[in-house]
C-alpha positions as CSV (number, residue, x, y, z in Angstrom):
1,M,-49.5,54.3,21.2
2,S,-46.4,53.3,19.2
3,F,-46.8,51.2,16.0
4,S,-45.1,48.3,17.8
5,E,-47.7,48.4,20.5
6,L,-50.5,48.8,18.0
7,L,-49.3,45.7,16.0
8,A,-48.6,43.5,19.0
9,P,-52.3,42.2,19.4
10,I,-52.4,41.6,15.6
11,H,-49.2,39.5,15.7
12,Q,-50.6,37.5,18.6
13,F,-53.9,37.0,16.8
14,L,-52.6,35.9,13.4
15,H,-51.0,32.4,13.3
16,C,-48.2,33.4,11.0
17,Q,-46.4,36.4,9.5
18,T,-46.4,37.2,5.8
19,P,-43.8,35.1,4.1
20,D,-40.7,37.0,2.8
21,A,-41.3,35.6,-0.7
22,W,-44.6,37.5,-1.0
23,L,-43.0,40.7,0.3
24,E,-40.2,40.4,-2.3
25,K,-42.6,40.0,-5.1
26,A,-44.9,42.8,-3.9
27,A,-42.0,45.2,-3.7
28,Q,-41.1,44.6,-7.4
29,P,-41.9,47.8,-9.4
30,D,-43.7,45.8,-12.2
31,M,-46.2,44.4,-9.6
32,L,-47.3,47.8,-8.4
33,P,-50.3,48.1,-10.8
34,V,-51.7,44.8,-9.6
35,L,-50.9,45.5,-5.9
36,L,-52.7,48.9,-6.0
37,T,-55.6,47.8,-8.1
38,D,-56.3,44.8,-5.8
39,H,-55.9,47.1,-2.8
40,L,-58.4,49.5,-4.3
41,L,-60.9,46.6,-4.8
42,C,-60.2,45.2,-1.3
43,E,-61.3,48.5,0.2
44,L,-64.6,48.4,-1.7
45,K,-65.1,44.7,-0.8
46,A,-64.5,45.6,2.9
47,A,-67.2,48.3,2.7
48,Q,-69.6,45.9,0.9
49,T,-69.0,43.2,3.6
50,A,-69.9,45.7,6.3
51,M,-72.9,46.9,4.4
52,L,-74.2,43.3,4.1
53,L,-73.9,42.8,7.8
54,L,-75.8,46.1,8.4
55,R,-78.6,45.2,6.0
56,K,-79.1,41.7,7.3
57,Y,-78.7,42.3,11.0
58,A,-79.0,45.9,12.0
59,V,-81.2,48.3,9.9
60,D,-84.7,48.6,8.6
61,Q,-85.8,48.6,4.9
62,D,-85.2,52.4,4.5
63,G,-81.8,52.1,6.1
64,S,-81.0,49.2,3.7
65,Q,-81.9,51.3,0.7
66,A,-79.8,54.2,2.0
67,L,-76.7,51.9,2.3
68,L,-77.2,50.7,-1.3
69,E,-77.3,54.2,-2.5
70,W,-74.2,55.1,-0.5
71,L,-72.1,52.5,-2.2
72,K,-73.5,52.7,-5.6
73,P,-71.1,55.4,-7.0
74,F,-68.1,53.4,-5.9
75,E,-69.5,50.1,-7.3
76,D,-70.4,51.9,-10.6
77,F,-66.8,53.1,-10.9
78,A,-65.2,49.7,-10.0
79,Y,-67.5,47.3,-11.8
80,R,-69.2,49.4,-14.6
81,F,-66.5,51.9,-15.3
82,E,-69.0,54.8,-14.7
83,G,-67.9,58.1,-13.0
84,D,-64.5,59.5,-12.2
85,M,-62.6,61.0,-9.3
86,D,-64.9,64.1,-9.2
87,S,-68.0,61.9,-8.9
88,L,-66.5,60.1,-5.9
89,R,-65.0,63.0,-4.0
90,N,-68.0,63.9,-1.9
91,K,-69.6,60.5,-1.6
92,V,-67.7,59.1,1.5
93,K,-70.4,60.1,4.1
94,L,-73.7,58.5,4.6
95,S,-76.5,61.0,3.8
96,R,-78.9,59.9,6.6
97,N,-79.0,58.4,10.1
98,L,-79.8,54.7,10.4
99,Q,-82.4,53.3,12.7
100,A,-81.5,50.2,14.6
101,R,-83.8,47.2,14.4
102,P,-85.4,46.7,17.9
103,D,-85.6,42.9,17.4
104,V,-81.8,42.5,17.3
105,P,-80.1,43.3,20.6
106,Y,-76.7,44.1,19.0
107,S,-78.0,46.1,16.0
108,S,-77.0,49.5,17.5
109,D,-73.4,48.3,18.0
110,I,-73.2,46.9,14.5
111,I,-74.4,50.3,13.1
112,E,-71.9,52.2,15.2
113,K,-68.9,50.2,14.2
114,M,-69.8,49.2,10.6
115,V,-70.8,52.7,9.4
116,L,-67.5,54.1,10.6
117,L,-65.7,51.2,8.9
118,I,-67.5,51.8,5.6
119,R,-66.7,55.5,5.7
120,E,-63.0,54.8,6.3
121,E,-62.8,52.1,3.7
122,L,-64.4,54.3,1.0
123,H,-62.0,57.1,2.0
124,H,-59.1,54.7,1.5
125,F,-60.6,53.6,-1.8
126,Y,-60.4,57.2,-3.0
127,Q,-56.9,57.6,-1.6
128,V,-55.6,54.5,-3.5
129,L,-57.3,55.8,-6.7
130,E,-55.5,59.1,-6.3
131,I,-52.2,57.4,-6.0
132,M,-52.9,55.3,-9.1
133,Q,-53.8,58.4,-11.1
134,Q,-50.7,60.3,-9.9
135,R,-48.5,57.4,-11.0
136,G,-50.2,57.0,-14.3
137,I,-51.7,53.6,-13.5
138,A,-55.0,53.1,-15.3
139,Y,-57.8,51.4,-13.4
140,D,-58.9,48.0,-14.8
141,N,-61.1,45.6,-12.9
142,I,-59.3,42.3,-11.9
143,S,-60.6,39.0,-10.6
144,A,-60.6,38.4,-6.9
145,G,-58.0,36.1,-5.3
146,R,-58.8,32.9,-3.4
147,Y,-58.2,34.3,0.1
148,A,-61.5,35.7,1.3
149,K,-63.8,33.2,-0.5
150,Q,-61.9,30.2,0.9
151,L,-61.6,31.7,4.4
152,L,-65.4,32.4,4.5
153,S,-66.2,28.9,3.2
154,H,-65.2,27.6,6.6
155,C,-67.9,29.6,8.4
156,K,-70.7,27.6,10.1
157,T,-74.1,27.7,8.5
158,H,-76.5,28.3,11.4
159,E,-77.3,31.4,13.4
160,P,-75.9,33.0,15.4
161,Q,-72.7,31.1,14.7
162,I,-72.5,32.1,11.1
163,L,-72.5,35.7,12.1
164,V,-69.9,35.1,14.8
165,D,-67.7,33.3,12.2
166,K,-68.1,36.0,9.6
167,L,-67.1,38.6,12.2
168,I,-64.0,36.6,13.1
169,C,-63.2,36.3,9.4
170,G,-63.5,40.1,9.2
171,A,-61.1,40.5,12.1
172,L,-58.6,38.1,10.4
173,I,-58.8,40.0,7.0
174,E,-58.3,43.4,8.7
175,A,-55.5,42.0,10.9
176,R,-53.7,40.6,7.8
177,S,-54.1,43.8,6.0
178,C,-52.6,45.8,8.9
179,E,-49.7,43.3,9.2
180,R,-49.0,43.6,5.4
181,F,-49.2,47.3,5.3
182,A,-46.6,47.5,8.1
183,R,-44.3,45.0,6.4
184,L,-44.7,46.6,2.9
185,A,-43.9,50.1,4.4
186,E,-40.3,48.8,4.9
187,R,-39.8,47.9,1.3
188,V,-41.6,50.5,-0.9
189,D,-40.8,54.1,-1.8
190,A,-41.3,56.9,0.7
191,E,-44.7,58.1,-0.6
192,L,-46.2,54.6,-0.5
193,A,-44.6,53.8,2.8
194,S,-46.2,56.9,4.3
195,F,-49.6,56.0,2.9
196,Y,-49.4,52.4,4.2
197,T,-48.3,53.5,7.6
198,S,-51.2,56.0,7.7
199,L,-53.7,53.0,7.4
200,L,-52.4,51.1,10.4
201,R,-54.5,52.7,13.1
202,S,-57.8,52.3,11.3
203,E,-57.1,48.8,10.2
204,A,-56.1,47.8,13.7
205,R,-59.4,49.4,15.1
206,H,-61.4,47.5,12.4
207,F,-59.8,44.3,13.6
208,E,-60.7,45.1,17.2
209,D,-64.3,46.1,16.3
210,Y,-65.0,42.9,14.5
211,L,-63.7,40.8,17.5
212,T,-65.7,42.9,19.9
213,L,-68.9,42.3,17.9
214,A,-68.1,38.6,17.5
215,A,-67.9,38.2,21.3
216,Q,-71.1,40.3,21.8
217,V,-73.1,38.2,19.4
218,A,-71.7,34.9,20.7
219,A,-72.8,35.9,24.2
220,T,-76.4,35.7,23.0
221,G,-76.0,32.1,21.8
222,K,-75.1,28.6,23.1
223,A,-71.3,29.0,22.5
224,P,-70.2,32.3,24.2
225,D,-66.5,31.4,24.1
226,I,-65.3,32.5,20.7
227,Q,-61.6,31.3,21.1
228,P,-62.1,27.9,19.6
229,R,-63.6,29.4,16.5
230,I,-60.8,32.0,16.4
231,D,-58.2,29.2,16.6
232,A,-59.9,27.2,13.8
233,L,-60.4,30.1,11.4
234,A,-57.0,31.6,12.1
235,A,-55.4,28.2,11.2
236,V,-57.3,28.3,7.9
237,E,-56.1,31.9,7.3
238,A,-52.5,30.9,8.0
239,Q,-52.7,28.0,5.6
240,L,-53.9,30.3,2.8
241,I,-51.1,32.8,3.5
242,Q,-48.3,30.2,3.7
243,S,-49.3,27.9,0.8
244,A,-48.3,28.3,-2.8
245,D,-50.6,30.6,-4.8
246,S,-50.3,31.2,-8.6
247,D,-52.5,34.4,-8.5
248,F,-50.7,37.3,-6.9
249,K,-53.0,39.6,-5.0
250,F,-52.8,41.7,-1.8
251,H,-53.9,38.8,0.3
252,S,-52.4,36.0,-1.7
253,G,-50.2,33.2,-0.5
254,V,-46.6,32.3,-1.4
255,P,-46.0,33.2,-5.1
256,A,-45.9,29.9,-7.0
């Protein structure tokens, strides 16, 4: 599949493209430390989001503890400045199999898709950290932008709709990441362009996996058609991307 074919469903799903003003600022050399640092943290947050879904909806207590232990070295590095590249090198794989909860009909599918997503996001975390070290960019924790928090604030508050909405938000975040990687690859140096391009297939699959799970969960409730919620949440996402934003981050809006 060509990249244009891979990106076509994402362009159809998102309600807008990344504004040129954001791309112009992102391509400025002095913005690279912020761009890479926020990208690094976005990879960890994506893994954490998937882990929360697994712990709440899919695994037993032992599995929940195994997931916490899996992410701990990465969280220690990112938030407590403990560890280094060597301590993270062999931590990308989960050390045990997870047992699906028998009381949740879609628990096995959540495990299958989210464990793969976590493994890939943690591998990307390590790759971004390698690039930062190669370029002499010291890691420093930075605050999160408004994007994910404000998008998730529009989720419904009752089950199973809250899970459906969170899965749709996951699809939107992954789709936007994929779209931005593709656009950024046209404006950065060859090494970064190659790296961003290498992420497209996994990000596109994450987008599809989230949507598949959303439809599957919705089918068990009273609102099996997820398109109205996709339209509503995609409109919110587009507003965040197109509106002025004073805090430049990987998913921020138009630079104010």
